[in-house]
VONUKE-341670 format. One record per atom (N, C-alpha, C): x, z, y; atom name; residue number from 1; residue in one letter. Coordinates in Angstrom, 3 decimals. Layout:
BEGIN
<xx X; zz Z; yy Y; atomo CA; num NUM; residuo A>
...
***
This chain:
BEGIN
<xx -53.607; zz 90.670; yy -3.166; atomo N; num 1; residuo M>
<xx -54.169; zz 89.637; yy -2.325; atomo CA; num 1; residuo M>
<xx -55.645; zz 89.953; yy -2.117; atomo C; num 1; residuo M>
<xx -56.048; zz 90.121; yy -0.902; atomo N; num 2; residuo N>
<xx -57.440; zz 90.371; yy -0.562; atomo CA; num 2; residuo N>
<xx -58.001; zz 89.161; yy 0.160; atomo C; num 2; residuo N>
<xx -58.743; zz 88.295; yy -0.554; atomo N; num 3; residuo P>
<xx -59.304; zz 87.137; yy 0.132; atomo CA; num 3; residuo P>
<xx -60.435; zz 87.539; yy 1.065; atomo C; num 3; residuo P>
<xx -60.560; zz 86.794; yy 2.124; atomo N; num 4; residuo V>
<xx -61.622; zz 86.997; yy 3.097; atomo CA; num 4; residuo V>
<xx -62.519; zz 85.773; yy 3.040; atomo C; num 4; residuo V>
<xx -63.811; zz 85.982; yy 3.044; atomo N; num 5; residuo N>
<xx -64.744; zz 84.855; yy 3.014; atomo CA; num 5; residuo N>
<xx -64.976; zz 84.350; yy 4.429; atomo C; num 5; residuo N>
<xx -64.694; zz 83.082; yy 4.628; atomo N; num 6; residuo I>
<xx -64.968; zz 82.442; yy 5.903; atomo CA; num 6; residuo I>
<xx -66.001; zz 81.363; yy 5.640; atomo C; num 6; residuo I>
<xx -67.123; zz 81.423; yy 6.328; atomo N; num 7; residuo I>
<xx -68.168; zz 80.429; yy 6.115; atomo CA; num 7; residuo I>
<xx -67.998; zz 79.327; yy 7.151; atomo C; num 7; residuo I>
<xx -67.866; zz 78.117; yy 6.653; atomo N; num 8; residuo I>
<xx -67.756; zz 76.946; yy 7.503; atomo CA; num 8; residuo I>
<xx -69.071; zz 76.200; yy 7.384; atomo C; num 8; residuo I>
<xx -69.814; zz 76.085; yy 8.452; atomo N; num 9; residuo R>
<xx -71.115; zz 75.428; yy 8.398; atomo CA; num 9; residuo R>
<xx -70.964; zz 73.955; yy 8.744; atomo C; num 9; residuo R>
<xx -71.429; zz 73.117; yy 7.821; atomo N; num 10; residuo S>
<xx -71.394; zz 71.686; yy 8.084; atomo CA; num 10; residuo S>
<xx -72.708; zz 71.208; yy 8.696; atomo C; num 10; residuo S>
<xx -73.789; zz 71.935; yy 8.441; atomo N; num 11; residuo S>
<xx -75.073; zz 71.651; yy 9.075; atomo CA; num 11; residuo S>
<xx -75.915; zz 72.914; yy 8.981; atomo C; num 11; residuo S>
<xx -77.121; zz 72.840; yy 9.473; atomo N; num 12; residuo A>
<xx -77.981; zz 74.023; yy 9.457; atomo CA; num 12; residuo A>
<xx -78.423; zz 74.390; yy 8.053; atomo C; num 12; residuo A>
<xx -78.421; zz 73.439; yy 7.120; atomo N; num 13; residuo M>
<xx -78.957; zz 73.685; yy 5.784; atomo CA; num 13; residuo M>
<xx -77.892; zz 73.927; yy 4.724; atomo C; num 13; residuo M>
<xx -76.654; zz 73.507; yy 4.951; atomo N; num 14; residuo T>
<xx -75.620; zz 73.663; yy 3.935; atomo CA; num 14; residuo T>
<xx -74.463; zz 74.463; yy 4.495; atomo C; num 14; residuo T>
<xx -73.738; zz 75.111; yy 3.611; atomo N; num 15; residuo S>
<xx -72.537; zz 75.823; yy 4.028; atomo CA; num 15; residuo S>
<xx -71.524; zz 75.783; yy 2.903; atomo C; num 15; residuo S>
<xx -70.280; zz 75.855; yy 3.281; atomo N; num 16; residuo T>
<xx -69.185; zz 75.889; yy 2.327; atomo CA; num 16; residuo T>
<xx -68.385; zz 77.141; yy 2.609; atomo C; num 16; residuo T>
<xx -67.995; zz 77.859; yy 1.568; atomo N; num 17; residuo V>
<xx -67.199; zz 79.067; yy 1.730; atomo CA; num 17; residuo V>
<xx -65.766; zz 78.738; yy 1.363; atomo C; num 17; residuo V>
<xx -64.852; zz 79.028; yy 2.265; atomo N; num 18; residuo L>
<xx -63.436; zz 78.810; yy 2.026; atomo CA; num 18; residuo L>
<xx -62.783; zz 80.172; yy 1.897; atomo C; num 18; residuo L>
<xx -62.070; zz 80.403; yy 0.799; atomo N; num 19; residuo L>
<xx -61.399; zz 81.677; yy 0.594; atomo CA; num 19; residuo L>
<xx -60.024; zz 81.630; yy 1.250; atomo C; num 19; residuo L>
<xx -59.733; zz 82.628; yy 2.077; atomo N; num 20; residuo V>
<xx -58.465; zz 82.688; yy 2.794; atomo CA; num 20; residuo V>
<xx -57.820; zz 84.031; yy 2.502; atomo C; num 20; residuo V>
<xx -56.505; zz 84.026; yy 2.237; atomo N; num 21; residuo D>
<xx -55.760; zz 85.255; yy 1.996; atomo CA; num 21; residuo D>
<xx -55.633; zz 85.996; yy 3.327; atomo C; num 21; residuo D>
<xx -56.065; zz 87.252; yy 3.365; atomo N; num 22; residuo A>
<xx -56.069; zz 88.011; yy 4.612; atomo CA; num 22; residuo A>
<xx -54.662; zz 88.303; yy 5.115; atomo C; num 22; residuo A>
<xx -53.682; zz 88.438; yy 4.219; atomo N; num 23; residuo S>
<xx -52.333; zz 88.796; yy 4.658; atomo CA; num 23; residuo S>
<xx -51.561; zz 87.604; yy 5.200; atomo C; num 23; residuo S>
<xx -51.727; zz 86.436; yy 4.608; atomo N; num 24; residuo T>
<xx -50.950; zz 85.269; yy 5.038; atomo CA; num 24; residuo T>
<xx -51.791; zz 84.238; yy 5.771; atomo C; num 24; residuo T>
<xx -53.099; zz 84.388; yy 5.751; atomo N; num 25; residuo H>
<xx -54.033; zz 83.429; yy 6.348; atomo CA; num 25; residuo H>
<xx -53.867; zz 82.035; yy 5.749; atomo C; num 25; residuo H>
<xx -53.391; zz 81.977; yy 4.508; atomo N; num 26; residuo A>
<xx -53.233; zz 80.693; yy 3.823; atomo CA; num 26; residuo A>
<xx -54.494; zz 80.406; yy 3.027; atomo C; num 26; residuo A>
<xx -55.003; zz 79.214; yy 3.164; atomo N; num 27; residuo A>
<xx -56.208; zz 78.823; yy 2.432; atomo CA; num 27; residuo A>
<xx -55.850; zz 78.506; yy 0.994; atomo C; num 27; residuo A>
<xx -56.782; zz 78.765; yy 0.091; atomo N; num 28; residuo F>
<xx -56.609; zz 78.405; yy -1.302; atomo CA; num 28; residuo F>
<xx -56.762; zz 76.896; yy -1.448; atomo C; num 28; residuo F>
<xx -56.510; zz 76.401; yy -2.639; atomo N; num 29; residuo A>
<xx -56.605; zz 74.966; yy -2.902; atomo CA; num 29; residuo A>
<xx -58.023; zz 74.469; yy -2.625; atomo C; num 29; residuo A>
<xx -58.167; zz 73.205; yy -2.191; atomo N; num 30; residuo P>
<xx -59.513; zz 72.673; yy -1.932; atomo CA; num 30; residuo P>
<xx -60.426; zz 72.722; yy -3.155; atomo C; num 30; residuo P>
<xx -59.849; zz 72.714; yy -4.357; atomo N; num 31; residuo S>
<xx -60.678; zz 72.776; yy -5.559; atomo CA; num 31; residuo S>
<xx -61.316; zz 74.148; yy -5.741; atomo C; num 31; residuo S>
<xx -60.775; zz 75.175; yy -5.070; atomo N; num 32; residuo D>
<xx -61.334; zz 76.521; yy -5.160; atomo CA; num 32; residuo D>
<xx -62.398; zz 76.790; yy -4.106; atomo C; num 32; residuo D>
<xx -62.746; zz 75.784; yy -3.331; atomo N; num 33; residuo I>
<xx -63.789; zz 75.941; yy -2.323; atomo CA; num 33; residuo I>
<xx -65.118; zz 76.187; yy -3.029; atomo C; num 33; residuo I>
<xx -65.902; zz 77.102; yy -2.490; atomo N; num 34; residuo L>
<xx -67.204; zz 77.427; yy -3.057; atomo CA; num 34; residuo L>
<xx -68.283; zz 76.652; yy -2.314; atomo C; num 34; residuo L>
<xx -69.246; zz 76.134; yy -3.062; atomo N; num 35; residuo V>
<xx -70.356; zz 75.395; yy -2.458; atomo CA; num 35; residuo V>
<xx -71.663; zz 76.108; yy -2.787; atomo C; num 35; residuo V>
<xx -72.615; zz 76.035; yy -1.874; atomo N; num 36; residuo N>
<xx -73.905; zz 76.692; yy -2.092; atomo CA; num 36; residuo N>
<xx -74.777; zz 75.841; yy -3.013; atomo C; num 36; residuo N>
<xx -75.985; zz 76.313; yy -3.290; atomo N; num 37; residuo S>
<xx -76.834; zz 75.622; yy -4.265; atomo CA; num 37; residuo S>
<xx -77.253; zz 74.235; yy -3.790; atomo C; num 37; residuo S>
<xx -77.485; zz 74.066; yy -2.496; atomo N; num 38; residuo K>
<xx -77.887; zz 72.744; yy -2.009; atomo CA; num 38; residuo K>
<xx -76.751; zz 71.741; yy -2.182; atomo C; num 38; residuo K>
<xx -75.530; zz 72.137; yy -1.840; atomo N; num 39; residuo A>
<xx -74.382; zz 71.248; yy -2.014; atomo CA; num 39; residuo A>
<xx -74.120; zz 70.995; yy -3.498; atomo C; num 39; residuo A>
<xx -74.315; zz 72.017; yy -4.337; atomo N; num 40; residuo A>
<xx -74.136; zz 71.843; yy -5.785; atomo CA; num 40; residuo A>
<xx -75.165; zz 70.861; yy -6.330; atomo C; num 40; residuo A>
<xx -76.418; zz 70.976; yy -5.885; atomo N; num 41; residuo R>
<xx -77.462; zz 70.055; yy -6.349; atomo CA; num 41; residuo R>
<xx -77.150; zz 68.626; yy -5.922; atomo C; num 41; residuo R>
<xx -76.586; zz 68.458; yy -4.735; atomo N; num 42; residuo T>
<xx -76.191; zz 67.131; yy -4.264; atomo CA; num 42; residuo T>
<xx -75.058; zz 66.579; yy -5.121; atomo C; num 42; residuo T>
<xx -74.058; zz 67.412; yy -5.419; atomo N; num 43; residuo M>
<xx -72.939; zz 66.977; yy -6.260; atomo CA; num 43; residuo M>
<xx -73.413; zz 66.572; yy -7.652; atomo C; num 43; residuo M>
<xx -74.452; zz 67.224; yy -8.140; atomo N; num 44; residuo L>
<xx -74.957; zz 66.974; yy -9.490; atomo CA; num 44; residuo L>
<xx -75.970; zz 65.836; yy -9.536; atomo C; num 44; residuo L>
<xx -76.074; zz 65.071; yy -8.469; atomo N; num 45; residuo G>
<xx -76.944; zz 63.897; yy -8.479; atomo CA; num 45; residuo G>
<xx -78.291; zz 64.121; yy -7.833; atomo C; num 45; residuo G>
<xx -78.338; zz 64.961; yy -6.805; atomo N; num 46; residuo N>
<xx -79.585; zz 65.265; yy -6.090; atomo CA; num 46; residuo N>
<xx -80.665; zz 65.812; yy -7.019; atomo C; num 46; residuo N>
<xx -80.268; zz 66.749; yy -7.884; atomo N; num 47; residuo I>
<xx -81.235; zz 67.375; yy -8.786; atomo CA; num 47; residuo I>
<xx -82.072; zz 68.376; yy -8.001; atomo C; num 47; residuo I>
<xx -83.217; zz 68.726; yy -8.537; atomo N; num 48; residuo S>
<xx -84.106; zz 69.675; yy -7.865; atomo CA; num 48; residuo S>
<xx -83.635; zz 71.106; yy -8.108; atomo C; num 48; residuo S>
<xx -84.209; zz 72.020; yy -7.325; atomo N; num 49; residuo H>
<xx -83.918; zz 73.441; yy -7.503; atomo CA; num 49; residuo H>
<xx -84.340; zz 73.898; yy -8.903; atomo C; num 49; residuo H>
<xx -85.481; zz 73.400; yy -9.368; atomo N; num 50; residuo A>
<xx -85.982; zz 73.775; yy -10.699; atomo CA; num 50; residuo A>
<xx -85.042; zz 73.296; yy -11.802; atomo C; num 50; residuo A>
<xx -84.485; zz 72.098; yy -11.655; atomo N; num 51; residuo T>
<xx -83.547; zz 71.588; yy -12.657; atomo CA; num 51; residuo T>
<xx -82.288; zz 72.432; yy -12.675; atomo C; num 51; residuo T>
<xx -81.771; zz 72.798; yy -11.508; atomo N; num 52; residuo L>
<xx -80.589; zz 73.655; yy -11.440; atomo CA; num 52; residuo L>
<xx -80.869; zz 74.991; yy -12.116; atomo C; num 52; residuo L>
<xx -82.036; zz 75.565; yy -11.844; atomo N; num 53; residuo H>
<xx -82.415; zz 76.837; yy -12.468; atomo CA; num 53; residuo H>
<xx -82.508; zz 76.686; yy -13.990; atomo C; num 53; residuo H>
<xx -83.099; zz 75.598; yy -14.448; atomo N; num 54; residuo C>
<xx -83.250; zz 75.348; yy -15.882; atomo CA; num 54; residuo C>
<xx -81.890; zz 75.176; yy -16.547; atomo C; num 54; residuo C>
<xx -80.970; zz 74.451; yy -15.909; atomo N; num 55; residuo W>
<xx -79.628; zz 74.260; yy -16.477; atomo CA; num 55; residuo W>
<xx -78.881; zz 75.587; yy -16.557; atomo C; num 55; residuo W>
<xx -79.125; zz 76.456; yy -15.582; atomo N; num 56; residuo Q>
<xx -78.414; zz 77.729; yy -15.543; atomo CA; num 56; residuo Q>
<xx -79.045; zz 78.776; yy -16.461; atomo C; num 56; residuo Q>
<xx -80.374; zz 78.883; yy -16.470; atomo N; num 57; residuo H>
<xx -81.049; zz 79.967; yy -17.183; atomo CA; num 57; residuo H>
<xx -81.864; zz 79.537; yy -18.394; atomo C; num 57; residuo H>
<xx -82.157; zz 78.258; yy -18.520; atomo N; num 58; residuo G>
<xx -83.065; zz 77.817; yy -19.568; atomo CA; num 58; residuo G>
<xx -84.499; zz 77.913; yy -19.076; atomo C; num 58; residuo G>
<xx -85.427; zz 77.596; yy -19.959; atomo N; num 59; residuo L>
<xx -86.830; zz 77.567; yy -19.547; atomo CA; num 59; residuo L>
<xx -87.710; zz 77.822; yy -20.759; atomo C; num 59; residuo L>
<xx -88.757; zz 78.589; yy -20.569; atomo N; num 60; residuo H>
<xx -89.772; zz 78.757; yy -21.599; atomo CA; num 60; residuo H>
<xx -91.095; zz 78.310; yy -21.007; atomo C; num 60; residuo H>
<xx -91.628; zz 77.237; yy -21.528; atomo N; num 61; residuo H>
<xx -92.897; zz 76.694; yy -21.033; atomo CA; num 61; residuo H>
<xx -94.007; zz 77.319; yy -21.863; atomo C; num 61; residuo H>
<xx -94.745; zz 78.251; yy -21.288; atomo N; num 62; residuo R>
<xx -95.729; zz 79.039; yy -22.033; atomo CA; num 62; residuo R>
<xx -96.875; zz 78.202; yy -22.578; atomo C; num 62; residuo R>
<xx -97.358; zz 77.259; yy -21.802; atomo N; num 63; residuo T>
<xx -98.539; zz 76.524; yy -22.248; atomo CA; num 63; residuo T>
<xx -98.223; zz 75.573; yy -23.395; atomo C; num 63; residuo T>
<xx -97.005; zz 75.111; yy -23.475; atomo N; num 64; residuo R>
<xx -96.638; zz 74.191; yy -24.551; atomo CA; num 64; residuo R>
<xx -95.810; zz 74.859; yy -25.640; atomo C; num 64; residuo R>
<xx -95.549; zz 76.166; yy -25.476; atomo N; num 65; residuo N>
<xx -94.741; zz 76.917; yy -26.426; atomo CA; num 65; residuo N>
<xx -93.413; zz 76.199; yy -26.686; atomo C; num 65; residuo N>
<xx -92.788; zz 75.790; yy -25.618; atomo N; num 66; residuo K>
<xx -91.560; zz 75.014; yy -25.701; atomo CA; num 66; residuo K>
<xx -90.431; zz 75.799; yy -25.048; atomo C; num 66; residuo K>
<xx -89.306; zz 75.908; yy -25.733; atomo N; num 67; residuo I>
<xx -88.153; zz 76.613; yy -25.194; atomo CA; num 67; residuo I>
<xx -87.042; zz 75.602; yy -24.951; atomo C; num 67; residuo I>
<xx -86.517; zz 75.594; yy -23.738; atomo N; num 68; residuo I>
<xx -85.379; zz 74.753; yy -23.396; atomo CA; num 68; residuo I>
<xx -84.203; zz 75.686; yy -23.147; atomo C; num 68; residuo I>
<xx -83.148; zz 75.532; yy -23.920; atomo N; num 69; residuo A>
<xx -81.977; zz 76.395; yy -23.790; atomo CA; num 69; residuo A>
<xx -81.166; zz 76.000; yy -22.557; atomo C; num 69; residuo A>
<xx -80.478; zz 76.968; yy -21.936; atomo N; num 70; residuo P>
<xx -79.602; zz 76.611; yy -20.818; atomo CA; num 70; residuo P>
<xx -78.439; zz 75.763; yy -21.319; atomo C; num 70; residuo P>
<xx -77.863; zz 74.981; yy -20.430; atomo N; num 71; residuo L>
<xx -76.710; zz 74.172; yy -20.815; atomo CA; num 71; residuo L>
<xx -75.519; zz 75.092; yy -21.046; atomo C; num 71; residuo L>
<xx -74.905; zz 74.978; yy -22.218; atomo N; num 72; residuo A>
<xx -73.830; zz 75.888; yy -22.601; atomo CA; num 72; residuo A>
<xx -72.598; zz 75.735; yy -21.720; atomo C; num 72; residuo A>
<xx -72.326; zz 74.528; yy -21.257; atomo N; num 73; residuo D>
<xx -71.112; zz 74.301; yy -20.481; atomo CA; num 73; residuo D>
<xx -71.342; zz 74.342; yy -18.970; atomo C; num 73; residuo D>
<xx -72.544; zz 74.737; yy -18.536; atomo N; num 74; residuo F>
<xx -72.810; zz 74.795; yy -17.098; atomo CA; num 74; residuo F>
<xx -72.076; zz 75.987; yy -16.497; atomo C; num 74; residuo F>
<xx -71.337; zz 75.776; yy -15.397; atomo N; num 75; residuo P>
<xx -70.536; zz 76.872; yy -14.828; atomo CA; num 75; residuo P>
<xx -71.398; zz 77.981; yy -14.227; atomo C; num 75; residuo P>
<xx -70.910; zz 79.189; yy -14.361; atomo N; num 76; residuo A>
<xx -71.606; zz 80.347; yy -13.791; atomo CA; num 76; residuo A>
<xx -71.314; zz 80.427; yy -12.293; atomo C; num 76; residuo A>
<xx -72.301; zz 80.822; yy -11.503; atomo N; num 77; residuo P>
<xx -72.060; zz 80.935; yy -10.061; atomo CA; num 77; residuo P>
<xx -71.324; zz 82.223; yy -9.713; atomo C; num 77; residuo P>
<xx -70.756; zz 82.236; yy -8.526; atomo N; num 78; residuo V>
<xx -70.167; zz 83.431; yy -7.936; atomo CA; num 78; residuo V>
<xx -71.211; zz 83.974; yy -6.972; atomo C; num 78; residuo V>
<xx -71.535; zz 85.246; yy -7.094; atomo N; num 79; residuo M>
<xx -72.544; zz 85.844; yy -6.219; atomo CA; num 79; residuo M>
<xx -71.855; zz 86.503; yy -5.021; atomo C; num 79; residuo M>
<xx -72.255; zz 86.105; yy -3.819; atomo N; num 80; residuo I>
<xx -71.748; zz 86.697; yy -2.586; atomo CA; num 80; residuo I>
<xx -72.959; zz 87.044; yy -1.734; atomo C; num 80; residuo I>
<xx -73.143; zz 88.327; yy -1.480; atomo N; num 81; residuo S>
<xx -74.276; zz 88.825; yy -0.684; atomo CA; num 81; residuo S>
<xx -75.609; zz 88.317; yy -1.212; atomo C; num 81; residuo S>
<xx -75.757; zz 88.298; yy -2.529; atomo N; num 82; residuo G>
<xx -77.007; zz 87.889; yy -3.147; atomo CA; num 82; residuo G>
<xx -77.241; zz 86.390; yy -3.187; atomo C; num 82; residuo G>
<xx -76.271; zz 85.610; yy -2.776; atomo N; num 83; residuo R>
<xx -76.406; zz 84.150; yy -2.801; atomo CA; num 83; residuo R>
<xx -75.473; zz 83.570; yy -3.850; atomo C; num 83; residuo R>
<xx -75.900; zz 82.438; yy -4.420; atomo N; num 84; residuo R>
<xx -75.110; zz 81.787; yy -5.469; atomo CA; num 84; residuo R>
<xx -74.202; zz 80.723; yy -4.864; atomo C; num 84; residuo R>
<xx -72.939; zz 80.765; yy -5.273; atomo N; num 85; residuo Y>
<xx -71.971; zz 79.740; yy -4.902; atomo CA; num 85; residuo Y>
<xx -71.237; zz 79.318; yy -6.169; atomo C; num 85; residuo Y>
<xx -70.902; zz 78.047; yy -6.251; atomo N; num 86; residuo W>
<xx -70.146; zz 77.532; yy -7.388; atomo CA; num 86; residuo W>
<xx -68.802; zz 77.032; yy -6.905; atomo C; num 86; residuo W>
<xx -67.774; zz 77.204; yy -7.750; atomo N; num 87; residuo R>
<xx -66.473; zz 76.620; yy -7.437; atomo CA; num 87; residuo R>
<xx -66.586; zz 75.113; yy -7.580; atomo C; num 87; residuo R>
<xx -66.091; zz 74.399; yy -6.589; atomo N; num 88; residuo R>
<xx -66.158; zz 72.937; yy -6.618; atomo CA; num 88; residuo R>
<xx -65.435; zz 72.397; yy -7.853; atomo C; num 88; residuo R>
<xx -64.311; zz 73.015; yy -8.214; atomo N; num 89; residuo S>
<xx -63.552; zz 72.543; yy -9.381; atomo CA; num 89; residuo S>
<xx -64.358; zz 72.705; yy -10.666; atomo C; num 89; residuo S>
<xx -65.133; zz 73.799; yy -10.791; atomo N; num 90; residuo D>
<xx -65.962; zz 74.001; yy -11.986; atomo CA; num 90; residuo D>
<xx -67.056; zz 72.941; yy -12.079; atomo C; num 90; residuo D>
<xx -67.675; zz 72.623; yy -10.942; atomo N; num 91; residuo L>
<xx -68.715; zz 71.591; yy -10.947; atomo CA; num 91; residuo L>
<xx -68.130; zz 70.220; yy -11.274; atomo C; num 91; residuo L>
<xx -66.930; zz 69.930; yy -10.750; atomo N; num 92; residuo E>
<xx -66.294; zz 68.645; yy -11.043; atomo CA; num 92; residuo E>
<xx -65.949; zz 68.532; yy -12.528; atomo C; num 92; residuo E>
<xx -65.480; zz 69.638; yy -13.140; atomo N; num 93; residuo K>
<xx -65.202; zz 69.632; yy -14.587; atomo CA; num 93; residuo K>
<xx -66.487; zz 69.389; yy -15.374; atomo C; num 93; residuo K>
<xx -67.572; zz 70.035; yy -14.963; atomo N; num 94; residuo F>
<xx -68.860; zz 69.865; yy -15.629; atomo CA; num 94; residuo F>
<xx -69.328; zz 68.416; yy -15.530; atomo C; num 94; residuo F>
<xx -69.227; zz 67.829; yy -14.336; atomo N; num 95; residuo I>
<xx -69.645; zz 66.441; yy -14.132; atomo CA; num 95; residuo I>
<xx -68.788; zz 65.498; yy -14.964; atomo C; num 95; residuo I>
<xx -67.471; zz 65.697; yy -14.943; atomo N; num 96; residuo N>
<xx -66.573; zz 64.832; yy -15.717; atomo CA; num 96; residuo N>
<xx -66.798; zz 64.981; yy -17.214; atomo C; num 96; residuo N>
<xx -67.097; zz 66.191; yy -17.674; atomo N; num 97; residuo G>
<xx -67.380; zz 66.420; yy -19.091; atomo CA; num 97; residuo G>
<xx -68.646; zz 65.719; yy -19.543; atomo C; num 97; residuo G>
<xx -69.665; zz 65.733; yy -18.691; atomo N; num 98; residuo R>
<xx -70.918; zz 65.046; yy -19.036; atomo CA; num 98; residuo R>
<xx -70.746; zz 63.536; yy -18.982; atomo C; num 98; residuo R>
<xx -69.916; zz 63.052; yy -18.057; atomo N; num 99; residuo A>
<xx -69.685; zz 61.606; yy -17.950; atomo CA; num 99; residuo A>
<xx -68.906; zz 61.088; yy -19.155; atomo C; num 99; residuo A>
<xx -67.935; zz 61.875; yy -19.635; atomo N; num 100; residuo S>
<xx -67.147; zz 61.438; yy -20.792; atomo CA; num 100; residuo S>
<xx -67.951; zz 61.540; yy -22.085; atomo C; num 100; residuo S>
<xx -68.934; zz 62.453; yy -22.134; atomo N; num 101; residuo A>
<xx -69.765; zz 62.594; yy -23.334; atomo CA; num 101; residuo A>
<xx -70.797; zz 61.473; yy -23.435; atomo C; num 101; residuo A>
<xx -71.140; zz 60.881; yy -22.315; atomo N; num 102; residuo A>
<xx -72.175; zz 59.828; yy -22.308; atomo CA; num 102; residuo A>
<xx -71.641; zz 58.486; yy -22.740; atomo C; num 102; residuo A>
***
């Protein structure tokens, strides 16, 4: 199965990638849809780019000698042409896991 990336633009600033099987032209499940960083930040409660980066990579604040570890359960992105996309299902699992822990 060779999936083909089809970009569906919902606006000038956001895009969603839908994976389609090239041989059958059948779309994968909606939970396998990939979302870009702006859509991911919106799903996560309108967090900032810096917060998303901190959750993914952690942070070392040099002036305060403070280290913030990355979130262990934060899903890894899929890289396509140098851009980060997350599976919608992975983000939903992350959100539901944090909601049940609270």
